[in-house]
ROVEX-119285 format. One line per 8 residues: number of its first residue (from 0); their letters; for each residue x, y, z of N, C-alpha, C. Coordinates in steps of 0.2 Angstrom, whole numbers. Atoms other than C-alpha are relative to their C-alpha. Layout:
<recs>
NUM	A	X,Y,Z,X,Y,Z,X,Y,Z | ...
</recs>
This chain:
<recs>
0	MNTDTLSP	4,-6,0,0,0,0,4,6,0 | -4,-7,-1,6,18,-3,-3,4,6 | 1,-4,-6,5,31,10,-7,3,-1 | 6,-3,1,-11,39,3,-6,-5,1 | 5,5,-1,-21,23,4,0,-3,7 | -1,3,-7,-14,18,21,-3,5,5 | 1,-5,-6,-16,34,31,-8,0,2 | 7,0,-2,-36,34,31,-1,-6,5
8	YILTLVTF	1,6,-4,-35,17,39,5,-2,5 | -5,2,-4,-20,17,49,-2,-1,8 | 2,1,-7,-28,20,66,-4,-6,1 | 4,6,0,-40,6,63,4,-6,0 | -5,6,1,-26,-6,58,4,0,7 | -4,0,-6,-15,-1,73,-4,-2,6 | 4,2,-5,-29,-3,85,-3,-7,0 | 4,7,0,-37,-19,79,4,-6,-2
16	VPLAGALL	-5,5,2,-22,-29,72,1,-5,6 | -1,4,-6,-18,-35,90,-6,-5,2 | 7,3,-1,-37,-40,92,0,-6,-5 | 0,6,5,-36,-50,76,5,-5,1 | -5,5,-2,-20,-58,82,-3,-5,6 | 3,4,-5,-29,-63,98,-5,-5,-2 | 5,5,3,-44,-71,88,4,-5,-4 | -4,5,3,-31,-80,78,3,-5,5
24	LTVLPRRD	-3,4,-5,-23,-87,93,-5,-5,3 | 5,4,-3,-40,-94,99,-1,-6,-4 | 2,6,5,-42,-106,84,6,-4,-1 | -6,4,1,-24,-112,84,1,-5,5 | -1,5,-4,-19,-128,92,5,2,6 | -4,-2,-5,-10,-127,109,7,-3,0 | -8,1,0,8,-128,104,3,6,2 | -2,-6,-3,16,-116,115,5,4,-4
32	RDIRVIAF	-5,-4,4,31,-111,104,-4,4,-6 | 4,-4,6,19,-107,89,-4,6,3 | 4,-5,-3,8,-97,101,5,6,1 | -5,-5,-2,23,-87,107,3,4,-6 | -3,-3,7,30,-84,89,-5,4,-3 | 5,-4,4,13,-78,82,-1,6,4 | 1,-5,-4,10,-67,97,5,6,-1 | -5,-5,1,27,-59,95,0,3,-7
40	LVSLITFG	0,-3,7,25,-57,76,-6,5,0 | 5,-4,1,8,-49,78,1,7,4 | -1,-6,-3,14,-37,91,6,4,-3 | -5,-3,4,29,-33,80,-3,4,-6 | 3,-4,6,18,-29,65,-4,6,2 | 4,-6,-3,7,-18,76,5,6,1 | -5,-6,-1,23,-8,81,2,3,-6 | -1,-3,7,28,-7,63,-5,5,-3
48	LSLHLPVY	6,-4,3,11,0,58,0,6,4 | 0,-6,-4,12,12,72,5,5,-1 | -5,-5,2,28,20,66,-2,4,-6 | 3,-4,5,18,26,51,-2,7,3 | 2,-6,-3,11,39,63,5,5,1 | -5,-5,0,26,48,68,4,2,-7 | -3,-1,6,34,46,51,-4,5,-5 | 4,-5,4,19,55,42,-4,5,4
56	FHRVIGGF	3,-5,-4,14,66,56,2,7,-2 | -2,-7,1,13,85,52,1,3,7 | -1,-3,-7,22,92,67,-1,7,1 | 1,-7,-1,18,110,64,-8,1,2 | 7,-1,-1,-1,106,66,-1,-3,7 | 2,2,-7,-8,106,83,-6,-4,1 | 7,4,0,-25,98,79,1,-7,-1 | 0,8,1,-30,80,76,2,-2,-8
64	QFEIDKSW	-2,3,7,-23,70,61,-2,-7,0 | 2,7,2,-27,53,53,-7,-1,2 | 7,0,-3,-45,56,57,-4,-5,-4 | 6,5,2,-59,43,55,-6,2,3 | 7,-2,-3,-77,49,58,-5,-3,-4 | 6,3,3,-91,37,53,-5,-1,5 | 6,1,-4,-108,36,60,-1,-8,1 | 0,7,-2,-109,19,70,-7,-2,2
72	ISSPNIHY	7,2,-2,-126,19,79,-4,7,0 | 4,-6,2,-139,32,74,-4,2,7 | 4,-2,-6,-149,32,91,2,-5,6 | -3,-6,-1,-140,35,102,5,2,-5 | -4,-3,6,-129,46,91,7,-2,2 | -7,3,-1,-112,36,92,3,0,-6 | -5,1,6,-98,38,80,6,-4,1 | -7,3,0,-83,28,76,5,6,-2
80	HMAIDGIS	-4,-6,1,-72,44,78,6,-1,3 | -6,1,-3,-54,41,80,5,5,-4 | -5,-4,2,-39,53,78,5,1,5 | -5,-2,-5,-23,58,86,3,7,-1 | -4,-6,1,-13,73,89,7,-1,3 | -7,1,-2,5,76,96,0,-3,7 | 0,3,-7,-1,71,114,-2,-7,0 | 2,7,0,-9,54,110,4,-4,-5
88	MWLVVLTT	-4,4,4,2,49,96,6,-4,3 | -6,3,-3,17,45,106,-2,-5,6 | 3,5,-5,6,36,119,-1,-7,-4 | 1,6,4,1,24,105,6,-3,-2 | -7,3,1,19,21,100,3,-3,6 | -3,3,-6,24,18,118,-4,-7,1 | 4,6,-1,10,5,119,3,-6,-5 | -2,5,5,15,-4,103,8,-2,1
96	FLTPLCVL	-7,2,-1,34,-3,108,1,-5,6 | -1,4,-6,32,-11,125,-3,-7,-1 | 3,6,0,20,-25,120,5,-6,-3 | -5,5,2,33,-35,109,5,-2,6 | -5,1,-6,45,-33,124,-3,-4,5 | 4,4,-4,32,-40,135,-1,-7,-2 | 0,7,3,30,-55,124,7,-3,1 | -7,3,0,49,-58,124,2,-1,8
104	ISWKTVHD	-2,1,-7,51,-56,143,-4,-6,3 | 4,6,-2,37,-69,145,1,-6,-3 | -1,6,4,44,-81,133,1,-7,4 | -2,6,-4,51,-93,146,-3,0,7 | 3,-1,-7,42,-87,162,-7,-2,0 | 7,2,0,24,-91,157,0,-8,-2 | -1,7,2,23,-110,157,-7,-3,0 | 7,2,0,4,-113,161,-5,4,-4
112	RVKEFFIL	5,-4,3,-10,-107,150,3,5,-4 | -4,-4,4,2,-100,138,-5,4,-6 | 5,-3,5,-12,-97,125,-4,5,2 | 4,-5,-3,-23,-88,136,4,6,2 | -4,-6,-2,-9,-77,142,1,5,-5 | -1,-5,6,-5,-70,125,-6,2,-3 | 7,-2,2,-23,-69,120,-2,7,4 | 2,-6,-4,-26,-57,135,5,6,-1
120	LLILETAL	-5,-5,2,-10,-48,131,-2,4,-6 | 2,-3,6,-15,-44,114,-7,4,0 | 6,-4,-1,-33,-39,119,1,6,4 | -1,-6,-4,-26,-27,132,4,5,-5 | -3,-5,5,-15,-19,118,-5,4,-4 | 5,-3,4,-30,-16,107,-4,5,5 | 4,-5,-4,-40,-8,122,4,6,2 | -4,-6,-2,-25,3,127,0,5,-6
128	IGVFTSLD	0,-5,5,-23,10,110,-6,3,-2 | 6,-2,1,-41,12,108,-2,6,5 | 1,-6,-4,-41,24,123,3,6,-2 | -4,-6,2,-28,35,116,-2,3,-7 | 2,-2,7,-36,36,98,-7,2,0 | 7,-2,1,-55,38,102,-1,7,2 | 2,-7,-1,-63,55,101,-8,0,1 | 7,1,-2,-81,48,103,0,-2,8
136	LFLFYFFW	0,1,-7,-84,48,122,-3,-7,2 | 2,7,-1,-94,32,121,5,-5,-2 | -6,5,2,-80,23,111,6,1,5 | -6,0,-5,-67,30,123,-2,-3,7 | 2,3,-6,-77,24,138,0,-8,-1 | 0,7,1,-79,7,130,7,-3,0 | -7,2,0,-60,5,127,3,1,8 | -2,-1,-7,-57,12,145,-2,-5,4
144	EATLIPMA	2,5,-4,-67,-1,153,3,-7,-3 | -2,7,3,-61,-15,141,7,-1,2 | -7,2,-2,-43,-13,148,-1,-4,7 | 0,3,-7,-49,-19,165,0,-7,0 | 1,8,0,-54,-37,160,6,-3,-1 | -6,4,1,-38,-43,152,5,2,6 | -5,-1,-5,-27,-34,165,-2,-3,7 | 2,4,-6,-37,-41,180,1,-7,-1
152	LLIGVFGH	-1,7,1,-36,-58,172,7,-2,0 | -8,2,0,-17,-57,169,2,0,7 | -2,0,-7,-15,-52,188,-3,-6,3 | 3,5,-4,-28,-64,195,2,-8,-2 | -2,7,2,-23,-80,184,7,-1,0 | -7,1,1,-5,-77,181,5,3,5 | -4,-3,-5,1,-68,196,3,-4,5 | -3,4,-5,9,-73,212,-5,-1,6
160	ERKVYAAV	4,3,-6,3,-78,230,-7,4,1 | 6,-4,-2,-10,-64,233,-3,3,-6 | 2,-2,6,-15,-63,215,-8,2,-1 | 7,-1,0,-34,-64,217,-2,6,4 | 2,-6,-4,-35,-51,231,2,6,-4 | -3,-6,4,-24,-39,220,-4,1,-6 | 4,-1,6,-34,-42,204,-7,3,2 | 7,-3,-2,-51,-39,213,1,7,3
168	KFFMYTMI	-1,-7,-3,-44,-23,222,1,4,-6 | -1,-4,6,-38,-16,205,-6,1,-4 | 6,-1,4,-54,-20,196,-5,4,4 | 6,-4,-4,-66,-13,210,2,7,0 | -2,-7,-1,-56,3,213,-1,4,-7 | 0,-4,7,-54,8,194,-7,-1,-3 | 7,0,3,-72,2,189,-5,4,4 | 5,-5,-4,-81,11,203,2,7,-1
176	ASVFMLAG	-2,-7,1,-71,27,200,-3,2,-7 | 3,-2,7,-76,26,181,-7,1,0 | 7,-1,0,-94,26,185,-2,8,1 | 1,-7,-1,-92,44,190,1,4,-7 | -1,-3,6,-85,48,173,-6,-2,-5 | 5,2,4,-99,38,165,-6,5,1 | 6,-5,-2,-112,49,174,1,7,-4 | -2,-6,3,-103,64,167,-1,0,-8
184	ILWLYAHT	1,1,7,-103,57,149,-7,0,-2 | 7,0,1,-121,54,150,-4,6,1 | 2,-7,0,-125,71,156,1,4,-6 | -2,-4,6,-116,79,142,-4,-2,-6 | 4,2,6,-125,68,129,-7,2,1 | 7,-2,-1,-142,72,137,0,8,-2 | 1,-7,1,-138,91,135,3,2,-7 | -3,-2,7,-128,91,118,-3,-4,-6
192	GSFDFVVI	2,5,5,-135,76,109,5,-3,-4 | -6,3,3,-118,70,105,5,-3,5 | -5,3,-4,-104,59,112,7,3,-3 | -6,-2,4,-91,68,100,4,5,5 | -4,-4,-4,-77,76,110,1,7,-3 | -1,-7,4,-74,90,97,-7,4,0 | 7,-4,0,-93,94,96,-1,3,7 | 2,-3,-7,-95,95,115,4,5,2
200	RDLISRGQ	-5,-5,-2,-79,105,117,-2,7,-3 | 2,-7,4,-85,118,104,-6,3,3 | 6,-3,-3,-102,119,111,1,3,7 | -1,-3,-7,-96,122,129,4,6,-1 | -4,-6,1,-83,135,123,-5,6,-3 | 5,-5,3,-98,144,114,-5,2,5 | 5,-1,-4,-109,143,129,-7,-2,-2 | 6,2,3,-122,133,120,-3,-6,3
208	VSNFPAAA	2,6,-4,-124,119,133,-4,2,6 | 4,-2,-5,-139,122,144,2,-3,7 | -2,1,-7,-136,122,163,7,-2,1 | -7,2,-1,-118,119,160,4,3,6 | -3,-3,-6,-112,132,173,-1,-3,6 | 2,3,-7,-121,124,187,3,-7,1 | -2,7,-1,-116,107,183,8,-1,-1 | -7,1,2,-98,110,177,5,-2,5
216	QWLFLGFF	-5,2,-6,-89,108,194,-1,-8,1 | 2,7,-1,-98,91,196,2,-4,-5 | -2,3,6,-94,86,179,8,-1,0 | -7,0,0,-76,90,181,3,-5,5 | -2,5,-5,-75,80,197,-1,-7,-2 | 1,7,3,-83,65,189,5,-3,-4 | -6,2,4,-70,64,176,6,0,4 | -6,0,-4,-56,69,188,1,-6,4
224	IAFAVKVP	0,6,-4,-60,55,200,2,-6,-4 | -2,6,5,-59,42,186,7,0,-2 | -7,0,3,-43,48,180,5,0,6 | -5,0,-6,-35,51,198,1,-7,2 | -1,7,-2,-38,33,203,4,-4,-5 | -3,4,5,-31,27,187,8,2,0 | -7,-3,1,-15,38,188,5,-5,4 | 5,-2,-5,-15,34,204,3,6,3
232	LFPFHTWL	-1,-6,-4,-15,51,212,-1,-1,8 | 1,0,-7,-12,52,231,-7,4,2 | -1,6,-4,-23,47,241,-4,-6,-3 | 4,6,3,-31,35,228,5,-5,-3 | -6,4,2,-15,25,226,0,-7,2 | -2,6,-4,-17,10,237,-1,-6,-3 | 0,6,4,-22,-2,224,6,-2,-4 | -6,1,5,-6,0,214,5,-4,3
240	PDAHVEAP	-5,4,-2,7,-8,225,-2,-7,0 | 2,7,0,-3,-24,227,-1,-3,-7 | 1,2,7,-7,-25,209,7,-1,-4 | -6,1,3,11,-23,204,4,-6,3 | -3,6,-3,18,-35,216,-2,-7,-2 | 3,7,2,6,-49,212,0,-1,-8 | 1,1,7,6,-46,193,6,-4,-3 | -5,3,4,16,-56,181,5,6,-3
248	TAGSVLLA	-4,-6,2,31,-46,174,-3,4,-6 | 3,-4,6,22,-42,157,-6,4,3 | 6,-4,-3,7,-36,167,3,6,3 | -3,-5,-4,18,-25,178,2,6,-5 | -2,-5,5,26,-17,162,-5,4,-3 | 6,-4,3,10,-13,154,-4,4,5 | 4,-4,-5,2,-7,170,4,6,1 | -4,-6,-1,16,5,174,1,4,-6
256	GVLLKMGT	-2,-4,6,21,9,156,-5,3,-3 | 6,-2,5,4,12,148,-6,2,4 | 7,0,-3,-11,9,159,-1,6,5 | 1,-6,-4,-7,23,172,0,6,-4 | 0,-6,4,-4,35,158,-7,2,-3 | 7,-1,2,-23,33,154,-3,6,4 | 3,-6,-4,-27,44,169,3,6,-1 | -3,-7,2,-14,58,165,-2,2,-7
264	YGMLRFNL	2,-1,7,-19,57,147,-8,3,0 | 7,-2,-1,-38,59,152,0,7,3 | 0,-7,-3,-34,74,163,2,5,-5 | -2,-5,5,-25,83,149,-5,1,-6 | 4,0,6,-37,78,135,-7,3,2 | 7,-1,-1,-54,79,144,-1,5,6 | 1,-5,-6,-52,89,161,2,7,-3 | -2,-7,3,-42,103,152,-4,2,-6
272	GLFPEQSR	3,-1,6,-51,101,136,-8,2,0 | 7,-1,-1,-69,101,142,-2,5,5 | 1,-4,-6,-68,110,158,6,5,2 | -6,-4,-1,-55,123,157,0,5,6 | 1,-4,-6,-62,135,170,1,-4,6 | 0,4,-6,-65,122,182,7,-3,2 | -7,2,-1,-47,115,179,4,5,3 | -4,-6,-3,-40,132,183,-2,1,8
280	SNASWIMA	3,-1,-7,-51,134,199,2,-5,5 | -2,6,-5,-46,117,206,7,-1,0 | -7,1,1,-28,118,201,4,0,6 | -4,-1,-6,-21,123,218,0,-7,4 | 1,6,-5,-28,108,228,3,-6,-4 | -2,6,4,-24,96,213,8,0,0 | -7,0,0,-6,102,213,3,-2,7 | -2,2,-7,-5,100,232,0,-7,0
288	LALIGIIY	0,7,0,-10,82,230,6,-3,-4 | -6,2,4,3,80,216,6,0,4 | -7,-1,-4,17,87,227,0,-5,6 | 0,5,-6,11,75,242,2,-6,-3 | -1,6,3,11,61,230,8,-1,-2 | -7,0,1,29,65,224,4,-2,6 | -4,1,-6,36,66,241,-2,-6,4 | 2,6,-4,26,53,250,2,-7,-4
296	GALVAMVQ	-1,6,4,28,40,235,8,-1,1 | -7,1,0,47,43,236,2,-2,7 | -2,2,-6,48,42,255,-2,-7,2 | 2,7,-1,38,26,256,4,-5,-4 | -4,5,4,48,18,242,7,-1,3 | -7,1,-3,64,21,252,0,-5,5 | 0,5,-6,58,10,266,-2,-7,-2 | 2,6,2,52,-4,255,5,-6,0
304	PNMKKLIA	-5,5,0,60,-21,258,-1,-4,-6 | 2,4,6,52,-28,242,2,4,-6 | -3,-3,5,61,-23,226,-6,3,-5 | 6,-2,5,44,-23,215,-4,5,4 | 4,-5,-3,35,-13,228,3,6,0 | -4,-7,0,49,0,229,-1,3,-7 | 1,-3,6,47,2,210,-7,2,-1 | 7,-2,0,28,3,212,-1,7,3
312	YSSVSHLG	1,-6,-3,29,17,224,4,6,-4 | -4,-5,4,42,26,213,-5,2,-6 | 5,-2,5,27,26,200,-4,5,3 | 5,-5,-3,16,36,212,4,6,0 | -4,-6,0,30,48,214,1,3,-7 | -1,-3,6,34,50,196,-6,3,-4 | 6,-2,3,16,51,190,-2,7,4 | 2,-6,-3,14,65,203,3,6,-4
320	FVVLGIFS	-4,-5,4,27,75,192,-5,2,-6 | 4,-1,6,15,73,177,-6,4,2 | 5,-4,-2,0,79,186,2,7,2 | -3,-7,-2,10,94,193,1,4,-6 | -1,-3,6,15,98,175,-6,2,-3 | 6,-1,4,-2,97,168,-4,6,3 | 4,-6,-3,-10,109,181,4,6,1 | -4,-6,0,4,121,180,-3,5,-5
328	FTQSGLNG	3,-4,6,-5,128,164,6,4,-3 | -6,-3,3,12,132,157,2,-4,-6 | -2,4,6,19,127,140,6,-5,2 | -6,4,-3,35,120,149,-3,-6,4 | 3,5,-5,24,111,162,-3,-6,-4 | 4,5,4,13,102,149,5,-4,-4 | -5,3,4,27,98,137,4,-5,5 | -4,4,-4,37,91,152,-5,-6,3
336	AMFVMLAH	5,5,-2,21,81,158,0,-6,-5 | 0,5,6,20,72,141,6,-4,0 | -6,4,1,38,68,141,2,-4,6 | 0,5,-6,38,61,159,-4,-6,-1 | 4,6,1,24,50,154,4,-5,-5 | -3,4,4,34,43,140,7,-3,3 | -7,2,-3,51,42,149,-2,-5,6 | 2,4,-5,42,34,164,-2,-7,-3
344	GISTGGLF	2,6,3,34,21,153,6,-4,-2 | -6,4,2,52,16,146,4,-2,6 | -5,1,-5,62,17,161,-3,-5,6 | 3,5,-5,50,9,174,-2,-6,-3 | 1,6,3,45,-4,161,6,-4,0 | -6,3,0,63,-8,160,2,-3,7 | -2,2,-7,65,-9,179,-5,-6,2 | 4,6,-1,50,-21,180,2,-6,-3
352	MLAGILHE	-2,6,4,57,-32,167,6,-3,3 | -6,3,-3,74,-33,176,-2,-3,7 | 2,4,-7,65,-37,193,-3,-6,-2 | 2,7,2,56,-51,184,5,-5,-2 | -6,5,2,72,-58,177,3,-3,7 | -3,2,-6,79,-59,195,-5,-5,4 | 5,4,-3,62,-66,202,0,-7,-3 | 0,6,3,63,-80,189,6,-5,2
360	RRHTYEIS	-6,4,-3,80,-85,196,0,-2,7 | 0,1,-7,77,-83,214,-7,-1,3 | 7,1,-2,58,-83,216,-2,4,6 | 2,-5,-6,58,-68,228,2,7,-3 | -1,-7,1,58,-49,227,4,3,6 | -2,-3,-6,65,-46,244,8,2,-1 | -6,-3,1,80,-35,243,6,-3,5 | -4,4,-4,88,-44,258,3,-6,-2
368	EFGGLATP	-3,7,3,90,-60,248,5,1,-5 | -5,-1,5,102,-52,237,6,4,3 | -6,-3,-2,119,-43,238,6,-3,-4 | -6,3,3,135,-44,228,-2,-3,-7 | 2,4,6,126,-49,212,4,3,-6 | -4,-2,5,137,-38,201,6,-5,-2 | -5,5,1,150,-52,202,-2,-5,-5 | 2,6,4,140,-67,195,-4,3,-6
376	MPVYATSY	4,-2,5,129,-56,184,2,7,-2 | -2,-7,2,139,-41,177,-4,3,-6 | 4,-3,5,129,-39,161,-7,3,3 | 6,-1,-3,113,-39,171,1,7,5 | -1,-5,-4,120,-27,184,1,7,-4 | -1,-5,5,126,-15,170,-7,3,-3 | 6,-2,3,109,-15,162,-5,3,5 | 5,-3,-6,100,-12,179,2,7,1
384	LFIVLASV	-3,-7,-2,112,3,183,-2,5,-5 | 2,-5,5,108,11,166,-7,2,0 | 7,-2,-1,89,10,168,-1,4,6 | 0,-4,-6,91,16,186,2,7,-1 | -2,-7,1,100,31,181,-5,4,-5 | 5,-4,4,87,35,167,-6,2,4 | 5,-2,-4,74,34,180,1,5,5 | -2,-6,-4,83,45,192,0,6,-3
392	GLPLLNGF	-1,-6,4,85,58,179,7,3,-1 | -7,-2,1,103,58,175,0,4,-7 | 0,-3,7,106,71,161,3,-4,-5 | -1,4,6,107,64,144,-3,-6,0 | 4,5,1,95,51,148,-7,3,1 | 7,-3,2,76,52,146,-3,3,7 | 3,-2,-5,71,55,164,1,8,2 | -2,-7,-1,80,72,165,-4,5,-3
400	VGEFLVLN	4,-5,4,71,81,151,-6,2,3 | 6,-1,-2,54,79,157,-1,3,7 | 0,-3,-6,57,82,175,2,7,0 | -3,-7,0,67,98,171,-6,5,-3 | 6,-4,3,52,105,160,-5,0,5 | 6,0,-4,39,100,173,2,5,6 | -2,-5,-5,49,109,187,0,7,-2 | -1,-7,3,52,124,176,-8,3,0
408	GAFQAKPI	7,-2,0,33,125,173,-3,1,7 | 3,-1,-7,28,122,191,3,6,4 | -3,-6,-3,41,136,196,-4,6,-3 | 4,-6,3,32,148,184,-7,1,3 | 7,-1,-3,15,144,191,1,2,8 | -1,-2,-7,21,146,209,7,-3,3 | -7,3,-2,40,145,215,0,-6,5 | -1,6,-5,36,134,230,-2,-6,-3
416	YGILGATG	2,6,3,28,121,219,6,-3,-3 | -7,2,3,45,120,209,5,-3,5 | -5,2,-5,55,119,225,-2,-6,3 | 2,6,-3,45,106,233,0,-6,-4 | -1,5,5,44,96,217,7,-3,-1 | -7,2,1,63,96,215,2,-4,6 | -3,5,-5,65,87,232,-2,-7,-2 | 2,7,3,56,72,223,6,-3,-4
424	VIWSACYL	-5,3,4,71,71,211,6,-2,5 | -5,2,-5,83,70,226,-2,-7,3 | 2,6,-4,73,57,235,0,-6,-5 | 0,6,5,71,46,219,8,-2,-1 | -7,2,0,90,46,218,2,-4,6 | -1,4,-6,91,40,236,-3,-7,0 | 3,6,-1,79,26,235,2,-5,-5 | -2,5,5,84,19,218,8,-2,1
432	LWMFQRVF	-7,2,-1,103,20,221,1,-4,6 | -1,4,-6,102,13,238,-3,-7,-1 | 2,7,2,92,-2,231,5,-3,-4 | -5,3,4,105,-4,218,6,-2,4 | -6,2,-4,119,-4,231,-1,-6,4 | 2,6,-4,110,-17,242,0,-6,-4 | 1,6,4,107,-29,228,6,-2,-4 | -6,2,5,123,-28,217,7,1,4
440	YGKVTHPI	-7,-1,-3,137,-23,229,1,-3,7 | -2,3,-6,145,-29,245,1,-8,-1 | -2,7,1,148,-48,248,-7,-4,-1 | 5,5,1,137,-62,242,-2,-3,6 | 1,2,-7,128,-66,258,-4,-7,-1 | 3,6,1,118,-81,251,3,-4,-6 | -4,4,5,128,-94,242,-3,-2,-7 | 3,1,7,115,-98,229,0,5,-5
448	NNGLADML	0,-5,4,117,-81,222,7,0,-4 | -6,1,4,135,-86,216,-1,-3,-6 | 2,4,6,127,-98,203,-5,3,-4 | 5,-3,4,115,-86,196,2,2,-7 | -2,-1,7,115,-85,177,-1,7,-2 | 1,-6,3,118,-69,168,-6,1,-5 | 5,-1,4,106,-61,156,0,-5,-6 | 0,4,6,100,-73,142,-2,4,-6
456	GFEKAAVW	2,-4,6,97,-68,124,-6,3,0 | 6,-3,0,79,-66,125,-1,6,5 | 0,-6,-5,81,-55,141,3,6,-2 | -3,-6,2,93,-44,133,-4,3,-6 | 5,-3,5,81,-42,118,-6,4,2 | 5,-3,-3,68,-37,129,2,7,4 | -2,-5,-4,77,-25,141,4,6,-4 | -4,-4,4,90,-17,129,-3,5,-4
464	PCAIAAMV	3,-5,4,78,-8,118,-3,6,4 | 2,-5,-4,72,1,133,6,5,2 | -6,-4,-1,90,7,137,1,4,-6 | -1,-4,6,92,12,119,-5,6,0 | 5,-5,1,76,22,119,1,5,6 | -1,-5,-5,80,30,136,6,5,-2 | -6,-4,2,97,36,129,-2,5,-6 | 1,-5,6,90,43,112,-5,5,2
472	MGVAPILW	4,-5,-2,76,52,121,3,5,4 | -4,-5,-4,89,60,133,4,4,-5 | -4,-4,4,100,65,119,-3,4,-5 | 4,-3,5,87,70,106,-7,1,2 | 7,-1,-2,71,75,115,-4,4,-5 | 4,-3,5,66,86,101,-3,-4,-5 | 4,5,4,61,71,91,-7,-1,2 | 6,1,-3,47,69,103,-4,7,1
480	LAAIDPAV	3,-6,-2,44,87,108,-2,4,-6 | 2,-3,6,43,93,90,-8,-1,-2 | 7,2,1,26,84,89,-4,2,6 | 3,-2,-6,21,87,107,-2,7,1 | 1,-8,-2,23,106,108,-6,3,-4 | 5,-3,3,11,111,94,-7,-2,3 | 6,2,-3,-3,100,102,-1,3,7 | 0,-3,-6,1,107,119,-2,8,-1
488	QATLNALP	1,-7,1,1,125,112,-7,1,-2 | 7,-1,2,-16,122,104,-5,-1,6 | 4,1,-6,-23,116,121,1,6,4 | -1,-6,-4,-16,132,130,-3,6,-4 | 4,-5,4,-23,143,116,-7,0,1 | 7,0,-2,-40,137,121,-1,3,7 | 0,-2,-7,-36,143,138,3,7,1 | -4,-6,-1,-30,161,136,0,4,6
496	QMVSKVVG	1,-3,-7,-37,168,152,4,-4,5 | -3,4,-5,-30,154,162,8,1,0 | -7,-1,1,-13,156,155,3,7,2 | -2,-7,-2,-12,175,158,-1,0,7 | 0,0,-7,-17,172,176,6,-3,3 | -6,3,-3,-3,160,179,6,4,-1 | -6,-4,2,10,170,170,0,7,5 | 0,-6,-4,4,185,180,1,-1,8
504	Q	-1,1,-7,6,177,197,7,2,3
</recs>
């Protein structure tokens, strides 16, 4: 196909090729190697298709591109409306990038129900991509809820000791919170006759939605609660450590790498897009929660004896930076928030894969069980250090760029926000480097650790792309920011009064 014929269908292909792959796996015989190979090929094809988006994306345009808008159901008025801008495009690519790596890292670690595992993984990929590409609120909500089932099953069936408890907790927290968003969507449809995000946004901006001023605060909170639980923003975070610790490695990678970004993406797209005045009026207490999350998540991570739970709490801290940047209402803050989303997906995804590799050898995540691993596992130790430094925010790696932009934007909004947020960078260096020191340096206290095998070929193939991506993002962030910045500017242009207020503070 040439470019002209592919572009109108590219979003449909990227979204539903994984689902087609899952359906193919359902009819194949239970030969585990064939299942793994086909799942990997399907995820790799999806990633290849997704690269069409940044290659042919017009970076100077802040609006939506690759748009598809077809009437789907006449009553109620539901459209198959999909499009991306510089905000959502990179989240789609992040999803398609991590999924083949999840297949690789699960190559020899999933032994039972292999077929069901990879079917769930591919269904989850379709649901995640659908969240970032949907502009019809009904379609968005459908994909939003569709992510719950495969992720809950991945945790509940393929997880560790307390897997059922963690799966139910994850499902109940996020599903109940989503009901508030559903109520808001239905109210908007009842007063506009449309589920279309663009139509509703334009009607609200022109003041043509009846009773909207009276309902706006409640609508804002309905959407915000659903997104805050998904992030998760303090104090809605308690489901996350359990879900991460009990999930299989691939589940943790997609949960931290992509699923949490659904919440921050929702805030940026829908809270700011549909309720700009309410976003501004509520920004102070939301930024306070984000700062608490940054500091609290870091301090709790520091005292964790469990490696995977430490990485989970680091996500609470890092996603606090994203929320802080979004509600700073500055160009630097929003650019930084988007970059932190992507950088966190890469580096934390890599950390969870590395933790899973160690668990496969020792069947424990307890930090006290390790020590001195740099001697028997030098390649593993070097890979771990590189990803840790990316997560810490070392200059020339991906974590630095986003956090610097967020803190710059937060400082513009109010200096104290930037000062308090900067302490999170210090704490993250403390807990991650201290963990690394305890696991890899000192004497080997458990003789069994002397015989641990270093990284295998398929493990290198899963982890090293994350390290390469972290370095490229740190050295050449403009490759990402060139597409993000016009979309962020378009968002801010719709909020001229809010921007002037922040700058004038």
